[in-house]
N, CA, C and O atoms as a GROMACS GRO file, in nm:
protein
  352
    1MET      N    1  -4.791  -1.755  -5.927
    1MET     CA    2  -4.668  -1.749  -5.849
    1MET      C    3  -4.565  -1.842  -5.908
    1MET      O    4  -4.598  -1.954  -5.948
    2PRO      N    5  -4.440  -1.798  -5.915
    2PRO     CA    6  -4.337  -1.885  -5.970
    2PRO      C    7  -4.305  -1.998  -5.873
    2PRO      O    8  -4.310  -1.982  -5.751
    3THR      N    9  -4.273  -2.111  -5.930
    3THR     CA   10  -4.238  -2.227  -5.849
    3THR      C   11  -4.090  -2.218  -5.813
    3THR      O   12  -4.004  -2.200  -5.899
    4ILE      N   13  -4.062  -2.230  -5.684
    4ILE     CA   14  -3.924  -2.224  -5.635
    4ILE      C   15  -3.874  -2.368  -5.619
    4ILE      O   16  -3.938  -2.451  -5.555
    5LYS      N   17  -3.758  -2.395  -5.678
    5LYS     CA   18  -3.697  -2.526  -5.664
    5LYS      C   19  -3.653  -2.547  -5.521
    5LYS      O   20  -3.589  -2.460  -5.461
    6LYS      N   21  -3.686  -2.660  -5.466
    6LYS     CA   22  -3.645  -2.691  -5.329
    6LYS      C   23  -3.556  -2.814  -5.328
    6LYS      O   24  -3.592  -2.918  -5.272
    7GLU      N   25  -3.442  -2.801  -5.390
    7GLU     CA   26  -3.347  -2.911  -5.391
    7GLU      C   27  -3.258  -2.900  -5.267
    7GLU      O   28  -3.216  -2.792  -5.228
    8ARG      N   29  -3.232  -3.014  -5.209
    8ARG     CA   30  -3.142  -3.018  -5.095
    8ARG      C   31  -3.015  -3.090  -5.137
    8ARG      O   32  -3.017  -3.174  -5.226
    9ILE      N   33  -2.907  -3.055  -5.074
    9ILE     CA   34  -2.780  -3.121  -5.101
    9ILE      C   35  -2.766  -3.232  -4.997
    9ILE      O   36  -2.746  -3.207  -4.878
   10ASP      N   37  -2.778  -3.354  -5.045
   10ASP     CA   38  -2.782  -3.469  -4.955
   10ASP      C   39  -2.655  -3.484  -4.871
   10ASP      O   40  -2.662  -3.527  -4.756
   11SER      N   41  -2.541  -3.450  -4.927
   11SER     CA   42  -2.416  -3.469  -4.852
   11SER      C   43  -2.411  -3.378  -4.729
   11SER      O   44  -2.356  -3.418  -4.626
   12ILE      N   45  -2.467  -3.258  -4.739
   12ILE     CA   46  -2.470  -3.168  -4.623
   12ILE      C   47  -2.562  -3.226  -4.515
   12ILE      O   48  -2.527  -3.228  -4.397
   13ASP      N   49  -2.679  -3.274  -4.557
   13ASP     CA   50  -2.772  -3.334  -4.461
   13ASP      C   51  -2.714  -3.460  -4.398
   13ASP      O   52  -2.732  -3.484  -4.278
   14LEU      N   53  -2.644  -3.540  -4.478
   14LEU     CA   54  -2.583  -3.662  -4.425
   14LEU      C   55  -2.474  -3.630  -4.323
   14LEU      O   56  -2.471  -3.690  -4.215
   15LEU      N   57  -2.387  -3.536  -4.355
   15LEU     CA   58  -2.280  -3.499  -4.262
   15LEU      C   59  -2.338  -3.439  -4.134
   15LEU      O   60  -2.290  -3.468  -4.024
   16ARG      N   61  -2.440  -3.356  -4.148
   16ARG     CA   62  -2.505  -3.298  -4.029
   16ARG      C   63  -2.566  -3.408  -3.942
   16ARG      O   64  -2.558  -3.402  -3.819
   17GLY      N   65  -2.626  -3.508  -4.005
   17GLY     CA   66  -2.683  -3.621  -3.930
   17GLY      C   67  -2.578  -3.702  -3.859
   17GLY      O   68  -2.598  -3.743  -3.744
   18ILE      N   69  -2.465  -3.727  -3.925
   18ILE     CA   70  -2.356  -3.802  -3.862
   18ILE      C   71  -2.302  -3.727  -3.742
   18ILE      O   72  -2.274  -3.787  -3.638
   19ILE      N   73  -2.289  -3.596  -3.755
   19ILE     CA   74  -2.242  -3.513  -3.643
   19ILE      C   75  -2.338  -3.522  -3.526
   19ILE      O   76  -2.295  -3.532  -3.411
   20MET      N   77  -2.468  -3.517  -3.553
   20MET     CA   78  -2.566  -3.526  -3.444
   20MET      C   79  -2.561  -3.661  -3.375
   20MET      O   80  -2.578  -3.669  -3.254
   21VAL      N   81  -2.539  -3.769  -3.451
   21VAL     CA   82  -2.528  -3.902  -3.390
   21VAL      C   83  -2.404  -3.909  -3.301
   21VAL      O   84  -2.411  -3.963  -3.190
   22ILE      N   85  -2.293  -3.854  -3.347
   22ILE     CA   86  -2.170  -3.855  -3.265
   22ILE      C   87  -2.192  -3.776  -3.137
   22ILE      O   88  -2.148  -3.819  -3.030
   23MET      N   89  -2.258  -3.662  -3.146
   23MET     CA   90  -2.284  -3.582  -3.025
   23MET      C   91  -2.376  -3.658  -2.930
   23MET      O   92  -2.357  -3.654  -2.808
   24ALA      N   93  -2.476  -3.727  -2.984
   24ALA     CA   94  -2.567  -3.804  -2.898
   24ALA      C   95  -2.492  -3.918  -2.830
   24ALA      O   96  -2.515  -3.946  -2.713
   25LEU      N   97  -2.402  -3.984  -2.903
   25LEU     CA   98  -2.323  -4.091  -2.844
   25LEU      C   99  -2.234  -4.039  -2.732
   25LEU      O  100  -2.214  -4.108  -2.632
   26ASP      N  101  -2.182  -3.919  -2.747
   26ASP     CA  102  -2.099  -3.860  -2.642
   26ASP      C  103  -2.181  -3.837  -2.516
   26ASP      O  104  -2.133  -3.863  -2.405
   27HIS      N  105  -2.302  -3.790  -2.532
   27HIS     CA  106  -2.388  -3.770  -2.414
   27HIS      C  107  -2.426  -3.904  -2.350
   27HIS      O  108  -2.434  -3.914  -2.228
   28CYS      N  109  -2.448  -4.005  -2.431
   28CYS     CA  110  -2.477  -4.138  -2.377
   28CYS      C  111  -2.356  -4.194  -2.304
   28CYS      O  112  -2.370  -4.262  -2.202
   29ARG      N  113  -2.238  -4.167  -2.355
   29ARG     CA  114  -2.116  -4.213  -2.290
   29ARG      C  115  -2.108  -4.158  -2.148
   29ARG      O  116  -2.069  -4.231  -2.056
   30ASP      N  117  -2.143  -4.034  -2.130
   30ASP     CA  118  -2.142  -3.976  -1.995
   30ASP      C  119  -2.239  -4.049  -1.902
   30ASP      O  120  -2.212  -4.063  -1.783
   31PHE      N  121  -2.349  -4.096  -1.957
   31PHE     CA  122  -2.449  -4.164  -1.874
   31PHE      C  123  -2.406  -4.305  -1.838
   31PHE      O  124  -2.423  -4.348  -1.724
   32PHE      N  125  -2.349  -4.378  -1.934
   32PHE     CA  126  -2.318  -4.519  -1.913
   32PHE      C  127  -2.177  -4.546  -1.862
   32PHE      O  128  -2.153  -4.651  -1.803
   33HIS      N  129  -2.085  -4.454  -1.883
   33HIS     CA  130  -1.948  -4.475  -1.838
   33HIS      C  131  -1.942  -4.455  -1.688
   33HIS      O  132  -1.971  -4.346  -1.638
   34ILE      N  133  -1.905  -4.559  -1.618
   34ILE     CA  134  -1.915  -4.558  -1.471
   34ILE      C  135  -1.824  -4.452  -1.407
   34ILE      O  136  -1.856  -4.401  -1.299
   35GLN      N  137  -1.713  -4.419  -1.470
   35GLN     CA  138  -1.621  -4.322  -1.411
   35GLN      C  139  -1.635  -4.183  -1.474
   35GLN      O  140  -1.546  -4.099  -1.457
   36ALA      N  141  -1.743  -4.158  -1.544
   36ALA     CA  142  -1.758  -4.032  -1.616
   36ALA      C  143  -1.755  -3.911  -1.523
   36ALA      O  144  -1.707  -3.805  -1.561
   37ASN      N  145  -1.806  -3.926  -1.402
   37ASN     CA  146  -1.813  -3.813  -1.310
   37ASN      C  147  -1.684  -3.791  -1.231
   37ASN      O  148  -1.666  -3.685  -1.172
   38ILE      N  149  -1.596  -3.890  -1.229
   38ILE     CA  150  -1.476  -3.874  -1.146
   38ILE      C  151  -1.346  -3.875  -1.225
   38ILE      O  152  -1.241  -3.844  -1.170
   39ASP      N  153  -1.353  -3.910  -1.354
   39ASP     CA  154  -1.230  -3.919  -1.432
   39ASP      C  155  -1.252  -3.856  -1.570
   39ASP      O  156  -1.363  -3.857  -1.624
   40ASP      N  157  -1.146  -3.802  -1.624
   40ASP     CA  158  -1.150  -3.738  -1.755
   40ASP      C  159  -1.120  -3.843  -1.863
   40ASP      O  160  -1.017  -3.909  -1.856
   41PRO      N  161  -1.208  -3.859  -1.963
   41PRO     CA  162  -1.181  -3.957  -2.068
   41PRO      C  163  -1.064  -3.918  -2.158
   41PRO      O  164  -1.020  -3.998  -2.240
   42LEU      N  165  -1.013  -3.796  -2.143
   42LEU     CA  166  -0.895  -3.754  -2.220
   42LEU      C  167  -0.765  -3.772  -2.142
   42LEU      O  168  -0.658  -3.739  -2.192
   43ASN      N  169  -0.774  -3.823  -2.022
   43ASN     CA  170  -0.655  -3.850  -1.941
   43ASN      C  171  -0.592  -3.980  -1.991
   43ASN      O  172  -0.645  -4.088  -1.967
   44MET      N  173  -0.481  -3.968  -2.060
   44MET     CA  174  -0.418  -4.085  -2.123
   44MET      C  175  -0.370  -4.189  -2.021
   44MET      O  176  -0.350  -4.305  -2.057
   45ALA      N  177  -0.351  -4.150  -1.898
   45ALA     CA  178  -0.302  -4.244  -1.797
   45ALA      C  179  -0.413  -4.338  -1.750
   45ALA      O  180  -0.383  -4.447  -1.701
   46THR      N  181  -0.540  -4.298  -1.762
   46THR     CA  182  -0.647  -4.379  -1.704
   46THR      C  183  -0.755  -4.420  -1.803
   46THR      O  184  -0.851  -4.486  -1.763
   47THR      N  185  -0.742  -4.385  -1.928
   47THR     CA  186  -0.849  -4.415  -2.023
   47THR      C  187  -0.809  -4.524  -2.121
   47THR      O  188  -0.692  -4.564  -2.127
   48THR      N  189  -0.905  -4.572  -2.196
   48THR     CA  190  -0.878  -4.668  -2.303
   48THR      C  191  -0.870  -4.593  -2.436
   48THR      O  192  -0.925  -4.483  -2.447
   49PRO      N  193  -0.805  -4.649  -2.535
   49PRO     CA  194  -0.798  -4.581  -2.665
   49PRO      C  195  -0.936  -4.552  -2.725
   49PRO      O  196  -0.958  -4.445  -2.782
   50PHE      N  197  -1.028  -4.648  -2.713
   50PHE     CA  198  -1.162  -4.627  -2.768
   50PHE      C  199  -1.234  -4.513  -2.698
   50PHE      O  200  -1.295  -4.428  -2.764
   51LEU      N  201  -1.228  -4.509  -2.567
   51LEU     CA  202  -1.292  -4.402  -2.491
   51LEU      C  203  -1.229  -4.267  -2.522
   51LEU      O  204  -1.299  -4.167  -2.537
   52PHE      N  205  -1.098  -4.265  -2.533
   52PHE     CA  206  -1.028  -4.141  -2.568
   52PHE      C  207  -1.074  -4.092  -2.704
   52PHE      O  208  -1.105  -3.974  -2.719
   53PHE      N  209  -1.079  -4.181  -2.804
   53PHE     CA  210  -1.119  -4.141  -2.939
   53PHE      C  211  -1.263  -4.091  -2.942
   53PHE      O  212  -1.291  -3.991  -3.008
   54THR      N  213  -1.354  -4.159  -2.872
   54THR     CA  214  -1.494  -4.115  -2.875
   54THR      C  215  -1.510  -3.977  -2.813
   54THR      O  216  -1.596  -3.900  -2.856
   55ARG      N  217  -1.429  -3.944  -2.716
   55ARG     CA  218  -1.436  -3.810  -2.655
   55ARG      C  219  -1.363  -3.708  -2.741
   55ARG      O  220  -1.410  -3.595  -2.756
   56TRP      N  221  -1.250  -3.746  -2.797
   56TRP     CA  222  -1.171  -3.652  -2.878
   56TRP      C  223  -1.245  -3.610  -3.004
   56TRP      O  224  -1.243  -3.493  -3.041
   57VAL      N  225  -1.311  -3.704  -3.068
   57VAL     CA  226  -1.377  -3.674  -3.195
   57VAL      C  227  -1.493  -3.575  -3.176
   57VAL      O  228  -1.529  -3.504  -3.270
   58THR      N  229  -1.549  -3.570  -3.057
   58THR     CA  230  -1.660  -3.476  -3.033
   58THR      C  231  -1.613  -3.331  -3.034
   58THR      O  232  -1.695  -3.240  -3.049
   59HIS      N  233  -1.483  -3.308  -3.019
   59HIS     CA  234  -1.433  -3.172  -3.027
   59HIS      C  235  -1.446  -3.116  -3.169
   59HIS      O  236  -1.444  -2.994  -3.187
   60LEU      N  237  -1.459  -3.202  -3.267
   60LEU     CA  238  -1.475  -3.160  -3.405
   60LEU      C  239  -1.622  -3.137  -3.441
   60LEU      O  240  -1.653  -3.075  -3.543
   61CYS      N  241  -1.712  -3.187  -3.359
   61CYS     CA  242  -1.855  -3.185  -3.392
   61CYS      C  243  -1.913  -3.043  -3.393
   61CYS      O  244  -1.975  -3.004  -3.492
   62ALA      N  245  -1.895  -2.969  -3.288
   62ALA     CA  246  -1.957  -2.836  -3.279
   62ALA      C  247  -1.910  -2.742  -3.390
   62ALA      O  248  -1.993  -2.679  -3.454
   63PRO      N  249  -1.779  -2.730  -3.415
   63PRO     CA  250  -1.737  -2.642  -3.525
   63PRO      C  251  -1.791  -2.687  -3.661
   63PRO      O  252  -1.828  -2.605  -3.744
   64THR      N  253  -1.794  -2.818  -3.683
   64THR     CA  254  -1.846  -2.868  -3.810
   64THR      C  255  -1.995  -2.840  -3.823
   64THR      O  256  -2.042  -2.800  -3.930
   65PHE      N  257  -2.069  -2.859  -3.716
   65PHE     CA  258  -2.214  -2.834  -3.719
   65PHE      C  259  -2.242  -2.686  -3.744
   65PHE      O  260  -2.330  -2.653  -3.823
   66ILE      N  261  -2.168  -2.598  -3.679
   66ILE     CA  262  -2.186  -2.454  -3.701
   66ILE      C  263  -2.147  -2.415  -3.843
   66ILE      O  264  -2.214  -2.334  -3.906
   67PHE      N  265  -2.038  -2.472  -3.894
   67PHE     CA  266  -1.997  -2.446  -4.031
   67PHE      C  267  -2.106  -2.488  -4.130
   67PHE      O  268  -2.138  -2.414  -4.223
   68LEU      N  269  -2.164  -2.605  -4.109
   68LEU     CA  270  -2.269  -2.652  -4.200
   68LEU      C  271  -2.394  -2.566  -4.190
   68LEU      O  272  -2.466  -2.548  -4.288
   69SER      N  273  -2.421  -2.512  -4.072
   69SER     CA  274  -2.534  -2.420  -4.058
   69SER      C  275  -2.510  -2.294  -4.139
   69SER      O  276  -2.601  -2.242  -4.204
   70GLY      N  277  -2.387  -2.244  -4.135
   70GLY     CA  278  -2.352  -2.127  -4.215
   70GLY      C  279  -2.360  -2.154  -4.365
   70GLY      O  280  -2.406  -2.070  -4.441
   71VAL      N  281  -2.314  -2.272  -4.406
   71VAL     CA  282  -2.323  -2.310  -4.548
   71VAL      C  283  -2.469  -2.316  -4.591
   71VAL      O  284  -2.504  -2.270  -4.699
   72SER      N  285  -2.553  -2.373  -4.507
   72SER     CA  286  -2.696  -2.381  -4.540
   72SER      C  287  -2.757  -2.243  -4.553
   72SER      O  288  -2.836  -2.218  -4.644
   73ALA      N  289  -2.722  -2.153  -4.463
   73ALA     CA  290  -2.774  -2.016  -4.470
   73ALA      C  291  -2.724  -1.946  -4.596
   73ALA      O  292  -2.800  -1.875  -4.662
   74TRP      N  293  -2.597  -1.968  -4.631
   74TRP     CA  294  -2.543  -1.907  -4.752
   74TRP      C  295  -2.612  -1.961  -4.877
   74TRP      O  296  -2.643  -1.885  -4.969
   75LEU      N  297  -2.637  -2.091  -4.880
   75LEU     CA  298  -2.706  -2.149  -4.995
   75LEU      C  299  -2.849  -2.096  -5.005
   75LEU      O  300  -2.900  -2.074  -5.115
   76GLN      N  301  -2.913  -2.074  -4.891
   76GLN     CA  302  -3.048  -2.020  -4.891
   76GLN      C  303  -3.051  -1.874  -4.936
   76GLN      O  304  -3.153  -1.826  -4.984
   77SER      N  305  -2.939  -1.804  -4.921
   77SER     CA  306  -2.936  -1.662  -4.958
   77SER      C  307  -2.958  -1.641  -5.107
   77SER      O  308  -2.995  -1.531  -5.150
   78GLY      N  309  -2.937  -1.743  -5.186
   78GLY     CA  310  -2.963  -1.734  -5.328
   78GLY      C  311  -3.109  -1.748  -5.363
   78GLY      O  312  -3.150  -1.713  -5.474
   79ARG      N  313  -3.189  -1.797  -5.269
   79ARG     CA  314  -3.330  -1.823  -5.295
   79ARG      C  315  -3.426  -1.735  -5.216
   79ARG      O  316  -3.544  -1.726  -5.249
   80LYS      N  317  -3.377  -1.672  -5.113
   80LYS     CA  318  -3.466  -1.597  -5.023
   80LYS      C  319  -3.423  -1.451  -5.015
   80LYS      O  320  -3.309  -1.416  -5.042
   81SER      N  321  -3.519  -1.368  -4.978
   81SER     CA  322  -3.488  -1.228  -4.956
   81SER      C  323  -3.415  -1.213  -4.823
   81SER      O  324  -3.409  -1.308  -4.744
   82LYS      N  325  -3.360  -1.094  -4.798
   82LYS     CA  326  -3.289  -1.073  -4.671
   82LYS      C  327  -3.381  -1.091  -4.551
   82LYS      O  328  -3.339  -1.143  -4.447
   83LYS      N  329  -3.506  -1.048  -4.564
   83LYS     CA  330  -3.600  -1.063  -4.454
   83LYS      C  331  -3.629  -1.210  -4.429
   83LYS      O  332  -3.628  -1.254  -4.314
   84GLU      N  333  -3.656  -1.286  -4.535
   84GLU     CA  334  -3.683  -1.428  -4.519
   84GLU      C  335  -3.560  -1.502  -4.466
   84GLU      O  336  -3.572  -1.596  -4.386
   85LEU      N  337  -3.442  -1.460  -4.510
   85LEU     CA  338  -3.319  -1.523  -4.465
   85LEU      C  339  -3.293  -1.495  -4.318
   85LEU      O  340  -3.243  -1.582  -4.246
   86SER      N  341  -3.325  -1.375  -4.271
   86SER     CA  342  -3.304  -1.346  -4.129
   86SER      C  343  -3.397  -1.429  -4.041
   86SER      O  344  -3.361  -1.464  -3.928
   87ILE      N  345  -3.514  -1.460  -4.090
   87ILE     CA  346  -3.606  -1.548  -4.016
   87ILE      C  347  -3.554  -1.691  -4.019
   87ILE      O  348  -3.564  -1.763  -3.920
   88PHE      N  349  -3.498  -1.732  -4.134
   88PHE     CA  350  -3.443  -1.866  -4.150
   88PHE      C  351  -3.328  -1.888  -4.053
   88PHE      O  352  -3.269  -1.995  -4.052
   0.00000   0.00000   0.00000
């Protein structure tokens, strides 16, 4: 059987990891922020700049994570058959 190279692109994995940490921090913010249930962290009249930024930046997380998933699938398409790729 031929040996298939299994090289990973570290920058994609690193960016995906950073995105997951930011999303986890956002969920922790909801737990620890005392006014999370009664006030919107994007309300400029009642929030702090740090709280606003931590909530705003999470809006970029989901699209970036989905984009990186698509890039990973596209990169795998060069190494796998259509059947294997659909399982992936």
